[in-house]
C-alpha positions in Angstrom: 12.3 -11.8 -20.4 11.2 -11.5 -24.1 6.8 -11.9 -22.9 7.6 -9.4 -19.9 4.8 -7.1 -20.5 5.8 -3.5 -18.6 2.6 -1.9 -17.3 4.0 1.4 -15.6 7.4 3.1 -16.2 9.2 5.1 -14.0 7.4 8.2 -15.4 3.9 6.3 -15.4 4.4 5.4 -11.5 5.7 9.1 -10.3 2.1 10.3 -12.0 0.3 7.4 -10.7 1.5 8.1 -6.8 0.6 12.4 -7.7 -2.6 11.4 -8.5 -3.2 8.9 -5.6 -2.0 11.7 -3.5 -4.3 14.4 -4.9 -7.0 11.5 -4.7 -6.2 10.8 -0.9 -6.1 14.5 0.2 -9.6 15.7 -1.6 -11.2 12.7 0.2 -9.4 13.5 3.6 -9.0 17.3 3.5 -6.7 18.8 6.5 -9.2 20.5 9.0 -9.9 24.1 8.5 -8.5 25.9 11.8 -11.8 28.8 11.4 -14.3 25.7 11.5 -14.3 25.2 15.5 -17.2 22.5 16.0 -15.3 20.5 12.5 -15.2 16.8 13.3 -11.9 15.5 12.0 -10.1 12.8 12.5 -5.9 13.0 12.0 -4.7 10.9 8.8 -1.9 9.2 8.8 0.0 6.5 5.5 0.9 3.5 6.5 2.8 1.4 4.2 3.3 -2.3 4.3 6.4 -3.7 4.2 8.5 -4.5 1.7 7.2 -2.7 -1.4 3.9 -0.9 0.4 6.3 0.8 2.6 8.5 2.2 0.3 5.8 3.5 -2.1 3.9 4.6 1.4 7.0 7.2 2.2 6.6 8.5 -1.8 2.6 9.3 -0.7 3.4 10.3 2.7 6.1 12.8 0.9 3.4 13.9 -1.7 0.2 14.4 0.6 2.3 16.3 3.3 3.0 18.5 0.9 -0.4 19.1 -0.3 -1.9 19.0 2.9 0.8 21.9 3.8 1.2 19.9 7.4 3.2 16.7 8.3 1.1 13.7 8.3 1.8 11.0 10.2 4.0 8.1 8.1 4.2 4.1 9.6 4.7 0.7 8.0 3.7 -2.9 9.2 5.0 -6.2 9.0 2.8 -8.7 8.3 4.4 -11.7 8.7 3.4 -13.1 11.7 -0.6 -12.3 10.8 -0.8 -14.4 7.5 -3.1 -16.9 7.8 -1.1 -18.7 5.2 2.7 -19.0 7.1 4.0 -22.5 6.8 1.5 -22.8 3.6 3.6 -20.6 1.3 5.9 -22.4 -1.2 9.7 -20.9 -1.5 11.1 -19.5 2.4 10.8 -21.7 5.2 10.6 -18.1 7.3 9.5 -15.3 6.8 11.7 -12.1 6.7 10.7 -9.5 9.5 10.6 -6.3 9.0 9.8 -3.6 12.3 6.4 -2.3 12.8 6.6 1.3 13.1 3.3 3.0 14.4 4.8 6.4 16.3 1.3 7.7 16.5 -2.3 7.4 17.9 -3.7 4.9 16.0 -7.1 5.3 18.0 -9.1 7.9 16.3 -7.3 7.9 13.2 -8.0 7.7 9.5 -5.3 5.5 8.3 -4.2 4.9 4.5 -2.8 1.4 4.3 -0.9 1.6 1.3 -0.2 -1.7 -0.8 2.0 -2.5 -4.1 -0.4 -4.9 -5.5 -3.7 -6.0 -4.5 -4.2 -9.6 -5.0 -6.1 -11.6 -3.0 -6.8 -9.4 -0.6 -5.2 -11.3 2.4 -2.2 -9.1 2.7 -4.6 -6.2 3.5 -6.1 -8.2 5.7 -3.6 -9.3 8.0 -2.3 -5.3 7.8 -5.5 -4.6 9.2 -4.8 -6.6 12.1 -1.8 -5.7 13.2 -3.7 -1.9 13.0 -6.2 -3.2 15.6 -3.8 -4.1 17.9 -2.5 -0.9 18.2 -5.7 0.6 18.2 -9.0 1.3 16.8 -8.8 3.9 13.7 -11.6 6.0 13.1 -11.3 4.8 9.5 -9.3 2.4 7.3 -8.8 3.6 3.5 -6.5 1.3 1.1 -4.6 2.8 -1.4 -3.0 0.4 -4.4 -0.5 0.8 -6.7 -2.0 -2.3 -8.8 -5.4 -3.9 -8.1 -5.1 -7.4 -10.2 -8.1 -8.9 -9.4 -9.2 -12.3 -8.2 -10.2 -11.0 -4.7 -10.5 -14.2 -2.0 -11.6 -11.3 0.9 -14.6 -8.9 0.3 -11.6 -6.5 0.3 -12.1 -2.9 -2.0 -9.4 -0.4 -2.6 -10.3 3.4 -2.3 -7.3 4.4 -4.2 -6.3 2.6 -7.5 -3.1 3.4 -9.2 -3.7 1.0 -12.1 -6.6 -1.7 -12.4 -4.8 -4.8 -14.3 -6.6 -7.9 -14.8 -4.2 -10.5 -14.9 -4.3 -14.5 -15.0 -4.1 -16.5 -12.2 -0.4 -17.8 -13.1 0.8 -14.5 -14.1 2.6 -12.7 -11.7 2.8 -8.6 -11.0 6.1 -7.8 -10.7 6.8 -4.0 -8.7 10.1 -2.8 -8.4 11.0 0.7 -6.8 14.0 2.3 -7.1 15.1 1.8 -3.2 14.9 -1.8 -3.5 15.3 -2.8 -6.5 17.5 -0.8 -8.1 14.6 1.0 -10.5 10.8 1.7 -10.9 8.6 -0.6 -12.9 5.4 -2.3 -13.0 5.5 -5.6 -15.0 3.5 -8.4 -16.1 5.3 -11.6 -15.4 4.1 -15.0 -17.3 4.3 -17.9 -15.7 7.3 -19.8 -14.8 9.2 -17.0 -15.3 11.4 -16.1 -12.2 10.6 -12.6 -10.5 13.4 -10.6 -9.1 13.6 -8.9 -5.7 
């Protein structure tokens, strides 16, 4: 892959996730037990399958350590919530994963984690899934890569890296748990993306 450009290697990805975790806790500090009148909404981290769920697991471990409490973790499958189901090229049927939200969604502040923010349609679908389980107090978005080209009015709250790309380029996020290595690369048009 001669034209492939690595935007984040393993160490840069790790540092980026640590920074995102710090930003999440700064914006959503754990409640002070001494403050009796403070209104705090429980924080939860929810990843979008597939690689967003892996990144959510990492961010969950980091935020729980920073907060000193176990923050709930969940994952959502958006396969049947997509507005382009049946129109996407490639696979005839989506690969379905389990949605796991084993905490009260209603009243929680939920940070959705996605690997790449592009058009905004994946995030819109994830929000639809959440609202089928309850009514969160707030929904925030953390993304490892924001590549622009939004089609919906969705803006991330926590961004790992802005990567301006052309429409015909692909951003390939690889994670150790799925792909055997950690890396973010820009792939030119026409090249096959592994994973």
